[in-house]
N, C-alpha and C positions, 0 to 999 in steps of 0.2 A: 674119690669123686663118684666112681661107678656104684660103690656100696652105698653112699649116701643117697644117690638118686633112687637106687633100688629100695631103700628103707622108706623114703618119702612116698614112693609110688605105691607101696603096699599100704600106706595110711591114707592114700588119696581116695575119698569116697566117691561113688557116683553122685552127681550134683543135680538136685532137683529143686530149683529156686522156687520161692513162695509164688503161689499162683497170683497173677495179675489179671484184672478184668480185661475184656477183649479190647484191644487197642484199635484206633482208627486206621493205623497203618498196618498192613499185613506183615507177618514175619517173613522175611526173605532168607532163603536157605539154599544151599547147593549140595548136590551129591558129588563125591570124589572118591578116588581110589584107583586101583590098578585095573588092568584090562580084564574083562569077563568076571568081574566080582559082583556084577548083577545090578548096576546103577539104574539102567533104564527100566528093568523089570521091577525094581523096588518102587520107583515113582509110578509106574503103570499100576501096580497093585494098590498104592495109595489112592490114586485117582478112582480105581474101580470100586474099592471098598468104601470110599467116602461119597460115593454116587456122583462123582464129578464128570463121569462119562455119559453122554447123552445117548439115547436109544439109537439114533442114526450112526453115531461113532462106534457104538457097541457092535451093530450089524456089520459095518465096514470092518471092524477089527477081527470079527469072527471070519469074515470072507478072506481077509488078507493073510490070516494066520495059516490058511491051508490046513494040513493035518495037525489037529490039536494034540496036546501032550497027553500023557497017561492020566492026568487028573480031569481031562475034558476041559481044560481052560485054554483061552486064546494066548497068543503071544503078547504079553502086556508090554514089551519093549517097544512094539510098533506104535504105541500111543505117543512115544517120544522121538523115535527115529523116523523123521518123515522124508529125509533126503533119499533119493534113489540109490545113491552110493552106500548110504548107511544100511538100507535094507538088503542090498545085494551081498555086502560083505558081513553083515551082522555085527557091525560096530557103530559106536557113536562118534561123529566127527564134529558137528556143530553144537553149540550150546542151545538147548531147547527150554524155554520157559513156559510153566504151566501154573494155573491158579486152581486152588482147592480149598475147601473149608470144612472144619468139623463143627460141632455144635457150640464150641466155645471160642473158636478162632479162625481166622483166615490166613492163608499162606500163599506165597509165590516161590516156587521151587525151580531151580536151574539144574538140568541134567548136563554134566560136563563129561568130555571124552576122557578115557583113561590111557589112550595111547600116548607115548612120550612125544611123538611129533606134533601132537595137538595141545602141548602144554600151554600155549598162549590162549587157547580158548577156555581152559580151566581157570586161568589166572583172571580172564575177563568176568567169568561167573562169580569168582571169589570177591571181586572188587566192590560189590554192592551187598554182599550177604551179611546176615546177622549171625548165622550159625551154619556149621558145615556137618553134614552126615558123611562120615568116612567109612566106606564099605571095605570089609576084609573077607575074603573067602576062608571060611573056617578050616578048609583042608590045607591051605598054604601059609596062612598067618600073614604077618607084615612083610611087605616087599619093598624094593627100592622106589618104585613109583608111588606106593603108599606114603612112604616117608616124604617123598618130593611134594605130593599134594598137601599133606599135613603141614609141611614147612611153608609152602607158598600161602596156604590159607592163614596160617599165623602171622606171616610177614604183612598180609593184606589187612591185619587187624582183627581177625576172627578169633574170639576167645571162648566161644562155646562150641564143644564138639559132641556129637552123638557117634559112638563107635558102634557101627551095625556089623556084628559078626554074622554074615549071611551064609546061606546054603548049609545051615546047621543040621538039617535033616541028613546030610550026606556024611557026617561024623557021628551018626547015631545019638544025637542030642547029648554028647559027652560033656558033662560040666568041667572036667579037667581041661579040655580044649578051650572052653570059654574062659576060665580063670587064667590060663597061660596067655592067651592073646590079649585080653584086657590088661593084664599086668604089663605085658610088653609095651602096649600102647601108652599106658600111663606114664612109664619111664620116658618115652619119647615126648609126650606132652609136657612133662616137667622141663625138659631141656628147651622147649619152645616158649616156655612161660605160660602155658595153658593149664588152668586148674579146674575148669568146668568140663567135666567129662561124664557122659552117660553111657555106659556099655550095655548093649542089648543083644542077646542071641536070637536069631530070627531066621525064617525061611520066606524070602519075598515071594517065591513062586507059590508056596502053599498059603501064604498070608498069616504065618504064625508070628505073633508079637509085632506085627505091623500096625493094623487098625484093631484087630481082634486078638485076645489073649491066646498065648500058646501053652498055658498051664496044663493042658491035658497031656502033652508030650514033654514038657519041662517043668514038672511041679516044683523043682528046687529053685526056680527063678521067681523071685517076688518083686522085681522092679517094673517099671512102667512099660507099656507098649511104645512104639515109636511115636504114634500120634499123641499119646499122653505126655511124652517128654517134649514134643514140639509145643504143645499147649502151655507148658510150664516154662518155656524159654523166654528170655527177656530180649527186648529190643536193644539194638547196639546203642551204647551210651551216646548222649549228645556230644557234639564237638566242643572243645574247650577253648576255642579261639573267639575273638571279637568278630565284628561284622566284616565280611569279605564279599566284594562284588567284582569278579572279573569282567571287564568291559568287553562285550561282543560287538557292539555297534553304537555309533554316536547318531542320535535321532535329531534331525534338524529340518522339520516340515516347513518352517517359516522363520522369519527373522526374530519373531517374539518367543520362540520356544527352542531350548536345547536341552536334550536329555540323554542319559547314559544308560543303555540297555544291557541287561545280562541276567543271569540266574543267581540269586544269593547263595554263596558257597559257605557260609558259616555265620553264626551269630544273628543279630537282629538290629534293625535300624528303625528310626522314627524321624519325623520332621523336627528340625532344631538340633539334631545330633551333629557333633563335630566330626569331620572325616578328612583324611589325608590321601592324595592321589600319588600312587607310587608307580614308576620309580622317581618322578619329578620332585616329590616332597611338597607339592602345593596344597595348601590347607583351605577348606570351605566348610559351610554348613549345609545340611540337607534342608531344602526348601519344600519339596513336594515329592511323594511317591506315587507313581502312576502305573496302572495295569491296563489291560486291553478295554476294560469296561467301567473303571471307577478310579477315584483318588483314594489312597489308602492311608490309614493312620499309622500303620507300621508294616514291616515286612520281615520274614524269618527265612531261615535256610530252606531252599527248595522253591522259593517264590520267583517267578520271572517278572521283573519290574523294569520300569524306567524311572531312573533317579534324576531329579532336577535340583541343582545346587544354587546357592544364593548369590553367586558371583561367577564371572567369566574366568574359567580356568582352561588350561591346555590338557585335553584328555583325548586319548585315541585308543583304537581297538588293541587289546594286549595289556593295557594298563590295569591296575587294580585300585579300587576305591575301598579303603579300609577304615576301621575304627581309629580315631585319633589316639585313644588311650589303650589300644591293644593291637599293636602292629606286628605283621609278619617279619621274618628275618630276611634281611637284604644283604647280599655280598657277592663276591667274585667266586667263591669256591664253597662246595657243600659235599658232605659225605652222604651216601646213598646205598641202598640195596638194589640189585638188578636181577632180573630173570632174562638171560639171553634167549632169543626166539628165532634166530636164523642160523643156517648151517655154518656161516662164516664166524659166528660167535662175536665176541667183543675183543678187539685187538688193542694193546697199549698205545696210548697217544692219539688214537684214531679220533677224527672230529666228526660230529653228527649235528643234526638239527634236534634240539630237545623241545618238545611240545608239552606245555602244561596249561590246561584251560585253553584260553584264546591267545596265549603268549608263545611265541616261537623264537628260539635263540640258538646261536652256535655254541657248541660245548665240546671240550676235549675230555675223554673219558680214559681214566687210568685204573685198571683193576688192581686191587690189593690183596684180596683173598677169596677163596672159593669153599663153599660148604661141601664137606664129604658127607653124603647122605647115609653111608653105612656107619660111620663112627659119630656123626653129629659134630665134628670138629671143623673149625675154620682153618684151612691150610693156606699159606702164601700162594699167590698165583699172579702171573704177569698177564695172563689172557683168560677169557672165559669161553668155554665151548657151548654149543647149542644146548639149551635147557639147563645150563648150569646156574646155580644161584650164587651170587657173589656180592662182596662189598667193593665199592669203587670210589674214587675221588672224581668229582666234577669241576672243571676249570672253565669259567665262562669269559667271554670276550667283553661283556658289559654286565652291569649288576643284575643279578637274578633275585627273584622274590618267591619265597617259600615258607610254608609252615612245616614242622615236622609232621610226618605222615600219621603218627599216633594221635596228633592233636586235630589234624583236619585231613581227611582223605582227599578232598577236592583240590586243596592247594598244596598238598604234599605229594601228589603222584604225578607221574609224567611218562611219556614214551620217547624213545630214541628213534630217529628216522635217518636212514641212509640218504645222504644228499645226492648220490649218483642214481639210485634205483627208486627212491621214495618208499622203500619197504620199511615197515616197522621192525626194528632189529631187536628192541628190548622194551620191557616195562620195568618201571622203577619206582621206588619210594624214598623220599628224603628222610634221612635220620637226623642230620644236624648240619649246622653251618660250620665250616672249618675255621677254627680259631687261628690256625697257622697259615691259611691262605696258600695252599700249594706247596707247603713244606718250607716256606721262608720264615725262620724264626731266629731267636737269639742264640740257640744252642747248636746249630749245625753249620756255622761258619758262612752263611749265605746272607745276602743283603738284596734289597730291592731298590733300584735307582729309577727316579722319574726324570726322563731327559727329552728334550725336543727330538723330534723323529730324525732330522738331518744329522744331529750330533751322534745320536745312537748309532745310526748307520755307519758314520765314520769310525766310531770305536769299535764296532763289530768287524770292521775291515782290517784292523790291525793284525800284525802277524801272531801276537800272543793269543788273542781271542779266537782267531782263525783256527789255531791248532787245538783249541779246547771248546769247539763250537757245540758239541753234544752236551756239555755241562752247563750251558747257558739257555735260560728261558726268556724269550722276548714276547712282548704282548702290546699291541697298539690299543691304547685306550684314550677316551676323551679326558679333559682336565677333571671333570667331575668324577668320572670312574677312578681316576688316579687318586684323587683325595679319599674316595671311599675305601680304596685298597689300603692306603697308608693309615687311615683311621682304624681299619680292622686290625692291622698289625699292632698299632698302638695299644688297642683294646685287648 
């Protein structure tokens, strides 16, 4: 297996997609990697060399830098690290977003922290990015945090990476060092399902191969500069799901008007389209699409709209209005990937609030496996420690609605909230609906019974079941939810 990956990695070229004309939407990108690999300095250099730093900002930067370095340059990291704690400690804590542009394209870049305890902030930055710049210190190569950030970025659906082998001046511009690190990363990328990798040797501090070429000191490198690679990158592919509108608010200014407000999370809609309201299953047609200043002929993903239907239906906040011919998955149990974000981690069988869009539900989380960042293998796990990346089973008290994350980021992502502290304990991505619904299937000798509550309580009180209580799972559900559960098992 390892030999096969090594062979494939050796053949994996630097990817430079065909140039596309300037898009109306800026390319969104993140910088990630381990501590002190130079993420803030790199973005500061990008802003400086693309003339995105105004004169008053430049004056402030020179003043705040104090004693300048041997090159007579200011501390570029201060352009990103604005918090007092960041400047005092010389680290990045929060995500900082900056806008810059080249002659061919515009960009929004997120500088994310490298410290392990701020993994949640890195995941936040990755959730909206089209591309990831993964920095590696040329002196140290790939570290565990490098692998963690690359894995999280890939789980978040990022499939374009720029490997920035930074501080290359400190290894004497040694080509062998670059070849070794880029080879190691391409091996890792293949295990993550990432095939678009552009590796660039650079010095962010000196500006070599960032905006301007470093050919004078690296004549052996004939690839693009960082900006050229970003100009050639593609926007994240469109979502493959149909129309999705998570309902944020029901608008009823008068008896003659009832509209359902939210931001379109996928697909498109126009008057006359048939839609279904989930989870109730009621069907209607779109009568009108209203925005703050006009009536629209259509709406697409990202539009904030008020949807008016052609008939009276029961819709409330947390429901989802979707295409009649392209519906999300609905069920009581789903598989997901999680990134644990709190010191207590994720414990087996623990119940949390799950929030996805405007919908909040009770869920039981059962860890299945955890990713070993050193070997790249998924090892069985009953619990997930802080910052661990794991696979879990989600069991809901009532029907949940999701698209797989790869198909729709908005309707496939969620956070877990501790019901006691209201802290966000994990971020997750749904991978699939569980066909066996909590492990109840025809092959494991288990069955599901739908019984009246009073009868179930009497049975559970019997001596036989009392002695085997740990083997029995009970769940109170409505009649409709019970039908969905049984239908899912039959399917």
